N, C-alpha and C positions, 0 to 999 in steps of 0.2 A: 427113177423114183416110183415105187409101187403105189397105185391108188387104192384107197380103202373102200371095201364094199359095204362097210357099216358106217358110212359118214355121208351126211348131206351138207353141202355148202350153201349158205344162205346170204344173199346180199341185200342189205337193208336199203331200199331205194324208194320209200313211200312218202318221204317228207315233202313239204309244200315249197321249200326253197324260197321263202319270202325274201330273205336278204340277198339272194343271188339274182332274183328277178325273173328266173326261168328255171326249169328243171336242171339242177346242177349235175345230175348223173350223166347228162348228155352234153356237158361241156368238154372240150378237148384239152388234153395235156400230153405233150410229147408224142403227138401222132395218134393217140388213142383217146376215146371217150373215157371219162372217169369210171363209169361203170364197167368198161372193158378192162381197165386195169384190175379191178376187183375180180371179174370173171376169169381173167388169165391166171391169176394166182390161185384161185380156188380150183380151177381146172387141173392144176398140178396135183391135186390131192384127191379129187373125186369126180366121177362123171355125173353125180346127182347134184344138180344145181337149181336152187330156187331163187327167184327175184321177188322180194317182198315189196309190192307196189302195185298201184292200179292203173298206171299209164299205158296207153295203147302202144306207145313208142317201144315198149319192152317186148312186144310180140315178135320182133325180128331176131331176137337173141335165142340161142339154143339153150333155153332154160324154162322151167315152169314158173309162170307168173302167178303169185299168190296174193289175193286181195285180203285186206283186214276184215275181221269179223266185228271189231269194235272201232269206233271212229273218234278222232280228236282226243286221244288219250296218250299219244306219243309212241315211242318205239316199242313199248311193251306189247302194243297191239300187233306189231309185225312179228315179234317173237312168238306170241300166242298162236297166230294164224299159221305160221310156218311149222311150229312144233306139232300143231294139230294135223297138218297135212303130211308130215314126215313119216316115213316108214323105217327110219333108222334110229338107233338109240343115241348116237353121237351126231350133234348138229353144230357146225362151226359157222358163226355169224361174223360178217365184216360189213362195214358201211360202204356206201357207194362213193364216198368222198375222201378216202384216205389212200391216194395212189402210191404212198411211200412204204406201205406195208411190205414185208419181206417174207419169203417162203420159210426162212430160218425161224422167224418169230412164230409163224403159224404151226410149224413142226414142233416147236418147243411147247406150245399150248397142247397139242395133241399128245405129246409124250408124257405129259403130266396128268392125263385124264384119270387113270386109276379108278377108284370107286367113288369119285366125286360126282356131284350133281352138276357142277359148273367149275370151269377153269377160267379165271378172269385176271388179266394183267393188272398189276399195281405198280405205279411209278415211284421213283425215289421221294417225291414230296407227298406220298400217300394218296394221290389221285388214282381212282379206279377207272378202268376203261371197259365197262360192261358191254359195249357194242362190238368189241373185237374179242370174242369169247366162245368157249365150247359149252353148250347146254345139252342136258339129257331130256328126252321126252318125258321122263318121270316127274318133272317139275310142273307139268301142266295143271294138276289140281291146286298147287300153291299159287300159280298165276291167276287161275279163275277165282280163287278166294280173295286174292288182293284186288282184282278188278271189281268184284262184287262189293268190296268194302270202300271203293273209291280211291284206293291207293295205287297210283300208276308209276311209282318210283322203282326202277330196277334195283337201286341200292337197297331198298327195303326188302325186296325179294331175296337178294343174296344173303341177307342175315337169317332168313328162315330156312334155307336149304344148305346142304353140305357143300360149301364153296371152297375151292383151292384158289388162294390169291398168289399169282405167279409174279415174282419180282422181276421187273424189266428196267434196265438202266438207260437204254437208248430211247429217249422220248420222241425222237424224230419220226419214228414209225407212225405215230398217231396224229401227225399233222393233217388237219382236215381243211376242206375248202367250203366256206360258207358264203363268201362274198366275191365279187369280181376282183377286188383288191387282193384277197387271199390267193386267187388263181394267178394274178399278175406277178405277185411276189414269188410264187412257186416257179413260174416260168423263168424267173431271173436266176434261179439255182438249179442246175442240172444234176439231179441226184444219181447215185449209183443204182443200177438195177438190183444189184446185191453183191455181197462178197462171194467169190467163186474160188475157193482154195484149190479146187480140183482142175483149175484151168491154167494151162501153160500158154501164155499169149506171146506171139512173135510179131513185131512190127519192124519196119526198116527205113533206111534213108533214101530208097529209091528202087528202081528196077534192076534185075540181073546182078544183085549183090549177095545172093546166096540164102535168101529167107526160106524158100521152099526146100532147098537142099538141106539146110539145117533142120527144118521141121521134119523132113522125111528120115533123116538120120536118128532123130529123137524118137520118132514113131517106131522105127525098126527096132531100136533098143528096148523100148517099152513093151512092144507087142510080143516079144519073146517070153514075157512073164505074165502079161495081163491083156485084157481087151481094151483097145484104145479107140476113142472117137476122135475124128479130125474135122476141122472146119477151115474153109477158105472163104474169106469175105472180099468181094470185089466191089469197088465204088461205082460200078456201071451196071446198067440194065441192058441185057442183050436180047435179041429176038429168040423166043423159046421154040423148041422143036418137039415133035411127037416122041422122040427118043428119050427125052428128059423125064425123070420121075419127080414131078413137082409136089412137094409136101405142103407148102403153105405159100400164099402170096397175098399182097395187098397193095395199097397205093405206094409206090416207090420202092417196093422190095419183092423178092422171090426167093424162096428156099427150096433147093433142089437136092435130092439124094443122088450122089454120084454113083453111077452104075457102069459107066463106059470105061474102056481101057484105051487110053491115048496119051498124048503128051501134055494135057492140061495139068495145072498144078494140083487140082483136087484129085485127078486120076492118079497122079504120082504118089499122093498121100495114101491112096487105097492100095496101090501096088507096093508101098513100103510096109504095109502090114495093118493099117487101120481097119477095124471091123466095119465101121460105118463112117462115111464121109459126107458132110453137108457142104454144098457150095451155095453161098448166099450172095445174091446180087442186091445192092442197096444203094440208094442215093444217100448222101451225107445227112440230108434232112430226115430220112426215114430209118437211120441206123438204130435208133433207140427202139423203135417199133419192131424192126427186123430181129434185133437180138432178143427182145422180150418174147417174141414168138418162137425163136430158136431155142431159148432156154427151157421152154415147156416140153420140148421133145428130146432134149439131150438126156441120155441115160446117165445113171451113176457111174463113177469111175473117171479115169483120166481123160481130159480133153485137150488136144493140142490144136491151137487156133492161130492161123496166120491172118492178120488184119491190122489195118491202121484205123485209129479212132476209137476202137472198142475200150481201150484203156481209160477213156474219159467217162465211161458209164459203168464199167465193171471193174472191181478190184480182184485181179487174178492171184493165184498162188505165186507164180513167177512171171515177171515181165521181162522179155529178152528183146533188146533193140540191136538189129543187125546193121552195122555201119560200114560204109566203104571208107575210102581214104579221106573223103570230105563229106561232112553232114550239111546239106543245104539249109539255108536259113529257115525255110518254111517247115523243116523237120525238127528244128531245135526244140520246139515246144514239147516234143516226146520226152525229152530229158528231164522235164519238170516232174515226171512221175517216177524218177529214180530207177530206171531200168538197169538191167545187167547188159553192158555193151560188149558185143563180140564182133569179130570180123572173120567169118568162116572161109573166105577166099584166101586170106593171108594165113589163117591159123585153122585149118580144117578140123583139127581134133579138140578145139576149144569147147569145153563143157560136154565132151563126148567120151570121157573116160570114167564114167560113173559118178560125175559130180552132181548130176541132177537125180533126185530120187522122188518116188511117189509112194507114200504110205499114210495110212489112216485118213484117206480121202483128201490128201493135200500134196501139192508139189513143194519142194524145198531144195536147197543146196546142201549137200553133205558138208558137215563141219570137219 
């Protein structure tokens, strides 16, 4: 995914969080602070990132902290301050408390920018979401006029400028966190990181049943026609060495770009033809955080991933389950996700005769 040079990503994080009792941006959800969820998704689109907020705790993040020029007038103050500081025409705003936002949603907003002053989502019930929106710097005079008139409503502003209302049917993207109960309820539902139609996911019923063998055969077939990225995820953390090219790491996970030639599964994937291979070590508790970081560096194009547990947080284009003669009881839960079940040791050519195709950014089975 190519980042835009004419885009500033802005995270609105200046609220007082009265109902939360403390700064909600710094509360954790699925291994990341709420503000880190916002930063990670914005970072996929641009390297220019502002945090709209005055708190010293934001100094540790790789972003420009922008304080309000006006006080106690609501989020319009953050929009005014950040547009005044921005050097780009396009400015994408997201709140710090909506961890379910998807890159697909934000890309859709950007794609509809055209000659509009603002692109703002509107939900099926007519509710407008003006804090997840694209704004042009050209609207600053309208904001100043409104503030001078004592009107701090963003919806009023949208009526005075050339606004594109973008119809969005999935209201779940905008679920926000205002109270401890909101956060507790969200913890009870483990959301998808996103839809990934370009992902071919391979899991299995155990060791030595042909998962990597099958992955390498698919990689070999695909790499003859296109660039392929491969991923191997291990549920264990190993001692790192100076020979490893560590791309990212955090508590409970490490992402390594495979550069060595040996008998490791990730190296076999590279030898099979994958242009880039990422070896991810992650505890089960950190898999969401690990994959969220991995997704930020994955290039466009087909991705073949061998991993267990990822199907619980990402919806792939195809999910292949490699079974042996017996599926252990603790692996039966994989079947709840309706995978395609294969046994490459008994039937080596299963799904290897052109039945899998990749086109228009998605994996599918040929009809």
